[in-house]
TIDRENLUM-811902 format. One line per 10 residues: number of its first residue (from 1); their letters; for each residue z, y, x of N, C-alpha, C, CB. Coordinates in nm, 3 decimals, always signed. Glycine has a CB too. Example, Ala and Ser with C-alpha at 12.3 -4.5 7.8 and 13.67 -1.06 7.14 Angstrom:
// residues 2
1 = AS = +0.780,-0.569,+1.319,+0.780,-0.450,+1.230,+0.780,-0.330,+1.320,+0.905,-0.447,+1.131 ~ +0.708,-0.225,+1.285,+0.714,-0.106,+1.367,+0.787,+0.003,+1.290,+0.572,-0.060,+1.408
// end
This chain:
// residues 77
1 = XXXXXXXXXX = -1.426,+6.859,-8.298,-1.514,+6.801,-8.200,-1.474,+6.853,-8.062,-1.662,+6.833,-8.232 ~ -1.487,+6.767,-7.967,-1.456,+6.803,-7.830,-1.579,+6.777,-7.744,-1.333,+6.722,-7.777 ~ -1.592,+6.852,-7.637,-1.704,+6.836,-7.546,-1.651,+6.779,-7.416,-1.779,+6.971,-7.523 ~ -1.719,+6.676,-7.367,-1.679,+6.615,-7.241,-1.802,+6.600,-7.153,-1.610,+6.478,-7.264 ~ -1.790,+6.640,-7.028,-1.899,+6.625,-6.932,-1.897,+6.482,-6.880,-1.887,+6.727,-6.814 ~ -2.012,+6.418,-6.883,-2.021,+6.282,-6.834,-2.040,+6.284,-6.682,-2.138,+6.206,-6.903 ~ -1.981,+6.189,-6.611,-1.981,+6.195,-6.465,-2.114,+6.161,-6.398,-1.878,+6.103,-6.413 ~ -2.205,+6.094,-6.470,-2.331,+6.053,-6.407,-2.444,+6.058,-6.509,-2.319,+5.911,-6.346 ~ -2.566,+6.076,-6.458,-2.681,+6.074,-6.549,-2.730,+5.930,-6.566,-2.795,+6.166,-6.495 ~ -2.821,+5.911,-6.660,-2.875,+5.778,-6.687,-2.846,+5.736,-6.830,-2.818,+5.675,-6.589
11 = XXXXXXXXXX = -2.878,+5.611,-6.864,-2.851,+5.564,-7.001,-2.702,+5.531,-7.020,-2.937,+5.439,-7.032 ~ -2.648,+5.574,-7.133,-2.507,+5.552,-7.166,-2.497,+5.478,-7.299,-2.429,+5.686,-7.172 ~ -2.388,+5.405,-7.316,-2.356,+5.338,-7.442,-2.223,+5.391,-7.491,-2.353,+5.182,-7.424 ~ -2.220,+5.434,-7.616,-2.097,+5.484,-7.679,-2.051,+5.384,-7.784,-2.120,+5.625,-7.742 ~ -1.924,+5.346,-7.778,-1.866,+5.254,-7.876,-1.760,+5.329,-7.956,-1.803,+5.127,-7.807 ~ -1.767,+5.311,-8.089,-1.676,+5.380,-8.180,-1.599,+5.279,-8.263,-1.753,+5.476,-8.271 ~ -1.473,+5.310,-8.290,-1.391,+5.234,-8.383,-1.327,+5.333,-8.479,-1.281,+5.148,-8.308 ~ -1.346,+5.309,-8.609,-1.296,+5.400,-8.712,-1.210,+5.320,-8.808,-1.413,+5.473,-8.788 ~ -1.086,+5.367,-8.831,-0.998,+5.309,-8.931,-0.995,+5.403,-9.050,-0.853,+5.284,-8.875 ~ -1.033,+5.354,-9.166,-1.037,+5.437,-9.285,-0.986,+5.362,-9.407,-1.178,+5.486,-9.310
21 = XXXXXXXXXX = -0.995,+5.422,-9.525,-0.944,+5.360,-9.647,-1.020,+5.232,-9.684,-0.950,+5.459,-9.762 ~ -1.143,+5.219,-9.640,-1.221,+5.098,-9.670,-1.204,+4.992,-9.562,-1.369,+5.133,-9.686 ~ -1.119,+5.015,-9.465,-1.096,+4.917,-9.359,-1.142,+4.970,-9.224,-1.167,+4.786,-9.391 ~ -1.153,+4.877,-9.134,-1.189,+4.912,-8.997,-1.340,+4.896,-8.977,-1.111,+4.825,-8.895 ~ -1.401,+4.991,-8.908,-1.543,+4.983,-8.878,-1.567,+5.008,-8.730,-1.622,+5.083,-8.963 ~ -1.663,+4.934,-8.676,-1.698,+4.950,-8.535,-1.847,+4.975,-8.523,-1.657,+4.827,-8.452 ~ -1.885,+5.057,-8.428,-2.026,+5.088,-8.408,-2.056,+5.110,-8.262,-2.066,+5.208,-8.488 ~ -2.184,+5.107,-8.231,-2.226,+5.123,-8.092,-2.360,+5.197,-8.088,-2.236,+4.985,-8.021 ~ -2.371,+5.295,-8.001,-2.496,+5.365,-7.976,-2.543,+5.326,-7.836,-2.479,+5.521,-7.990 ~ -2.657,+5.261,-7.828,-2.709,+5.212,-7.700,-2.819,+5.302,-7.647,-2.761,+5.070,-7.714
31 = XXXXXXXXXX = -2.827,+5.311,-7.515,-2.938,+5.377,-7.449,-2.949,+5.525,-7.471,-3.061,+5.315,-7.491 ~ -2.837,+5.595,-7.482,-2.840,+5.740,-7.498,-2.873,+5.800,-7.360,-2.702,+5.795,-7.553 ~ -2.987,+5.873,-7.349,-3.022,+5.929,-7.218,-2.938,+6.053,-7.187,-3.172,+5.965,-7.213 ~ -2.879,+6.053,-7.069,-2.800,+6.167,-7.021,-2.873,+6.224,-6.901,-2.652,+6.126,-6.984 ~ -2.906,+6.353,-6.908,-2.979,+6.419,-6.801,-2.883,+6.475,-6.697,-3.067,+6.531,-6.857 ~ -2.938,+6.514,-6.583,-2.855,+6.576,-6.480,-2.811,+6.714,-6.527,-2.931,+6.586,-6.346 ~ -2.708,+6.766,-6.463,-2.655,+6.897,-6.500,-2.760,+7.004,-6.474,-2.525,+6.929,-6.421 ~ -2.791,+7.086,-6.575,-2.890,+7.191,-6.554,-2.829,+7.309,-6.477,-2.945,+7.240,-6.688 ~ -2.915,+7.382,-6.412,-2.870,+7.504,-6.345,-2.815,+7.478,-6.207,-2.767,+7.572,-6.427 ~ -2.755,+7.582,-6.148,-2.701,+7.570,-6.012,-2.573,+7.487,-6.011,-2.674,+7.711,-5.953
41 = XXXXXXXXXX = -2.528,+7.446,-5.893,-2.402,+7.371,-5.884,-2.286,+7.452,-5.942,-2.373,+7.335,-5.737 ~ -2.186,+7.382,-5.991,-2.074,+7.445,-6.060,-1.998,+7.543,-5.970,-1.979,+7.339,-6.113 ~ -1.976,+7.508,-5.844,-1.901,+7.597,-5.754,-1.977,+7.728,-5.732,-1.876,+7.528,-5.618 ~ -2.108,+7.721,-5.720,-2.188,+7.842,-5.703,-2.182,+7.929,-5.828,-2.334,+7.806,-5.669 ~ -2.188,+7.866,-5.945,-2.181,+7.941,-6.071,-2.048,+8.016,-6.082,-2.199,+7.847,-6.191 ~ -1.937,+7.949,-6.052,-1.806,+8.013,-6.060,-1.792,+8.124,-5.956,-1.695,+7.910,-6.042 ~ -1.849,+8.104,-5.838,-1.842,+8.207,-5.734,-1.915,+8.333,-5.776,-1.900,+8.154,-5.601 ~ -2.035,+8.317,-5.829,-2.112,+8.433,-5.874,-2.043,+8.501,-5.991,-2.255,+8.391,-5.913 ~ -1.989,+8.422,-6.083,-1.921,+8.480,-6.200,-1.792,+8.552,-6.161,-1.890,+8.370,-6.302 ~ -1.727,+8.510,-6.052,-1.602,+8.572,-6.011,-1.619,+8.696,-5.925,-1.521,+8.474,-5.938
51 = XXXXXXXXXX = -1.739,+8.721,-5.875,-1.761,+8.837,-5.789,-1.725,+8.971,-5.854,-1.905,+8.841,-5.747 ~ -1.762,+8.998,-5.979,-1.722,+9.127,-6.038,-1.570,+9.147,-6.042,-1.778,+9.139,-6.179 ~ -1.495,+9.042,-6.066,-1.349,+9.054,-6.068,-1.295,+9.087,-5.929,-1.286,+8.924,-6.120 ~ -1.349,+9.023,-5.827,-1.306,+9.052,-5.690,-1.340,+9.196,-5.653,-1.373,+8.954,-5.590 ~ -1.458,+9.242,-5.689,-1.498,+9.380,-5.660,-1.408,+9.477,-5.735,-1.647,+9.403,-5.699 ~ -1.374,+9.447,-5.860,-1.284,+9.534,-5.937,-1.149,+9.546,-5.869,-1.267,+9.480,-6.080 ~ -1.090,+9.435,-5.825,-0.962,+9.440,-5.755,-0.972,+9.520,-5.626,-0.912,+9.298,-5.725 ~ -1.083,+9.505,-5.553,-1.100,+9.579,-5.429,-1.108,+9.729,-5.457,-1.227,+9.532,-5.354 ~ -1.186,+9.768,-5.557,-1.199,+9.910,-5.591,-1.065,+9.967,-5.637,-1.305,+9.930,-5.701 ~ -0.993,+9.895,-5.720,-0.862,+9.943,-5.766,-0.763,+9.955,-5.651,-0.805,+9.850,-5.873
61 = XXXXXXXXXX = -0.765,+9.861,-5.558,-0.675,+9.866,-5.443,-0.707,+9.986,-5.354,-0.683,+9.736,-5.361 ~ -0.836,+10.008,-5.328,-0.875,+10.124,-5.247,-0.837,+10.254,-5.316,-1.027,+10.122,-5.219 ~ -0.861,+10.265,-5.446,-0.827,+10.387,-5.520,-0.677,+10.409,-5.521,-0.880,+10.381,-5.664 ~ -0.599,+10.303,-5.537,-0.453,+10.315,-5.538,-0.401,+10.361,-5.403,-0.388,+10.180,-5.577 ~ -0.458,+10.306,-5.295,-0.410,+10.342,-5.161,-0.449,+10.486,-5.125,-0.467,+10.245,-5.056 ~ -0.564,+10.533,-5.172,-0.607,+10.670,-5.141,-0.529,+10.774,-5.221,-0.756,+10.686,-5.167 ~ -0.483,+10.739,-5.339,-0.420,+10.837,-5.428,-0.268,+10.828,-5.431,-0.472,+10.822,-5.566 ~ -0.210,+10.750,-5.342,-0.064,+10.743,-5.337,-0.007,+10.874,-5.285,-0.017,+10.626,-5.248 ~ +0.103,+10.915,-5.341,+0.171,+11.037,-5.295,+0.269,+10.992,-5.184,+0.247,+11.113,-5.415 ~ +0.260,+11.049,-5.064,+0.353,+11.012,-4.959,+0.498,+11.041,-5.000,+0.319,+11.086,-4.829
71 = XXXXXXX = +0.592,+10.967,-4.945,+0.733,+10.983,-4.981,+0.788,+11.120,-4.944,+0.816,+10.876,-4.913 ~ +0.735,+11.179,-4.838,+0.784,+11.312,-4.798,+0.751,+11.415,-4.905,+0.722,+11.354,-4.662 ~ +0.635,+11.406,-4.966,+0.598,+11.499,-5.071,+0.680,+11.474,-5.198,+0.449,+11.489,-5.102 ~ +0.715,+11.350,-5.225,+0.798,+11.319,-5.341,+0.939,+11.378,-5.324,+0.806,+11.167,-5.362 ~ +0.992,+11.371,-5.202,+1.127,+11.424,-5.176,+1.129,+11.575,-5.196,+1.173,+11.387,-5.032 ~ +1.020,+11.643,-5.164,+1.014,+11.787,-5.179,+1.007,+11.829,-5.325,+0.895,+11.843,-5.104 ~ +0.951,+11.742,-5.409,+0.940,+11.776,-5.551,+1.078,+11.768,-5.613,+0.842,+11.682,-5.624
// end
């Protein structure tokens, strides 16, 4: 099974065609109600979800820059 987001809300009609050992069959589902997307807009959701990753990269970059050994000290070792 696959999940697909429908582009608009409102009533939808789904048409199916199935080929099987007993022959071909066709069907139709009429008036399936599709609601609007629940929750906040998708861009806002991804932005909030990505914040911890951005903060992690910032913390790692700051820690890396503070703990680097200068080249002069490396040459002395």
